[in-house]
C-alpha positions in Angstrom: 127.2 15.5 93.8 123.6 14.7 92.7 123.3 12.2 95.6 124.3 14.9 98.1 121.6 17.2 96.7 119.0 14.4 96.9 119.9 13.6 100.5 119.7 17.3 101.4 116.3 17.7 99.6 115.0 14.6 101.5 116.2 15.9 104.8 114.7 19.4 104.2 111.3 17.8 103.2 111.4 15.6 106.3 112.1 18.7 108.5 109.3 20.6 106.9 106.8 17.8 107.2 107.6 17.4 110.9 107.4 21.1 111.5 104.1 21.4 109.6 102.8 18.4 111.6 103.3 20.4 114.9 102.5 24.0 113.7 99.4 25.3 112.1 101.5 27.9 110.2 102.1 27.4 106.5 104.2 29.3 103.9 104.5 32.2 103.5 103.9 32.6 107.2 106.0 29.6 108.4 109.4 30.9 109.3 111.1 27.8 110.8 113.3 26.1 108.2 114.6 23.3 110.4 115.1 22.1 114.0 118.7 21.6 115.0 118.1 20.2 118.5 115.5 20.0 121.3 114.8 18.8 124.7 111.8 19.2 127.1 113.0 22.8 127.9 115.1 23.9 125.0 114.7 24.1 121.2 117.3 25.4 118.6 115.8 26.0 115.2 116.9 27.9 112.1 115.2 30.2 109.7 117.1 30.4 106.4 116.4 33.6 104.5 116.8 33.6 100.7 115.8 37.2 99.9 112.5 36.5 98.1 110.4 36.4 101.3 107.4 38.7 101.2 108.5 40.9 104.1 111.7 42.0 102.3 109.7 43.7 99.5 108.8 46.7 101.5 111.1 46.5 104.6 113.1 48.3 103.2 113.5 48.8 99.4 117.2 48.9 98.5 118.1 48.0 102.2 116.1 44.9 103.1 116.1 43.7 106.7 114.0 41.1 108.6 111.3 43.1 110.5 111.4 42.8 114.3 107.9 41.5 114.3 108.9 38.7 112.1 111.8 37.8 114.4 109.3 37.8 117.3 107.2 35.4 115.3 110.2 33.2 114.6 110.8 32.8 118.4 107.1 32.1 119.1 106.9 29.5 116.3 110.0 27.8 117.7 108.5 27.8 121.2 105.2 26.5 119.7 107.2 23.6 118.3 108.6 22.8 121.7 105.2 22.9 123.3 103.6 20.7 120.6 106.5 18.2 120.7 107.1 18.0 124.5 104.1 19.6 126.4 101.0 18.9 124.3 97.8 17.9 126.1 97.3 15.6 123.1 99.7 12.7 122.4 101.4 12.9 119.0 99.8 16.3 118.2 99.1 16.8 114.5 98.1 20.3 113.4 96.0 19.0 110.5 94.2 16.1 112.3 94.1 16.9 116.0 90.9 18.8 117.0 90.1 20.6 120.3 93.4 22.5 121.0 95.3 25.4 119.7 98.9 25.1 121.0 101.2 28.0 121.7 99.0 31.0 121.2 100.8 34.2 122.0 99.6 35.6 125.3 102.1 38.3 126.2 105.5 39.8 125.1 107.3 40.7 128.3 110.5 42.0 126.9 112.1 42.4 123.5 115.5 43.9 122.6 116.8 44.2 119.0 120.5 44.6 118.8 121.4 44.1 115.1 119.9 43.4 111.7 119.2 40.2 109.8 119.5 40.5 106.0 118.6 38.4 102.9 120.8 35.3 102.8 121.3 35.2 106.6 120.7 32.0 108.6 119.0 33.0 111.8 119.7 30.6 114.8 116.6 30.7 117.0 117.0 29.4 120.5 114.1 29.2 123.0 114.2 28.1 126.6 111.2 27.2 128.6 111.4 29.2 131.9 108.2 28.2 133.6 104.9 26.4 133.2 101.7 27.3 135.1 98.8 25.1 134.0 98.5 25.8 130.2 100.7 29.0 130.3 104.3 28.7 129.2 106.9 31.4 129.8 110.0 31.5 127.4 113.2 33.4 126.9 114.7 33.4 123.5 117.6 34.7 121.4 118.2 35.0 117.7 121.8 34.9 116.4 123.4 35.4 113.0 126.9 34.0 112.7 127.0 33.4 116.5 126.2 37.1 117.1 123.1 37.8 119.2 120.7 40.1 117.3 117.6 39.8 119.4 116.6 38.8 123.0 113.0 38.4 124.1 110.7 37.0 126.8 107.1 36.0 126.1 104.3 33.7 127.2 102.3 31.2 125.1 99.1 29.5 126.1 97.3 26.3 125.0 93.6 27.0 124.5 90.6 25.1 123.4 89.7 25.6 119.7 86.2 26.9 120.6 87.8 30.0 122.1 89.5 30.7 118.7 86.5 29.9 116.6 83.9 31.7 118.8 83.0 34.8 116.8 81.0 36.6 119.6 
């Protein structure tokens, strides 16, 4: 039993290290727990809620649910992982070491539909599919499922931009 836990802990640490290598996000604003599968146009990730996440505190007391804006962010983080892993202008992109680019910055939300709630303890399956690439602009469709039931559908665009555009204060 102890060995199983140690293997699980090692795998979870490996997933988090790889996710944090590709994304600039850090807890408590990192919502991807692990990547299940990916290709050049598809990524399936999971967000495992425990109930102690910051957003449950006020959304809503005595009836906590994952806010729609957080689910939107989950899909954009999953898409950002896909861009960093498969479509980066920098080989082996590392969010802490690579300078010059911000990958997967949200450009537009084209459509979002919320069909059901996610609650503390739920595992959210996040599936993003790359629909189109035009230069540094990436258009995605995404779904979030809980227990194989679709709870959110959305379409959005992310863009890769130079760091100087993010850092420019004027």
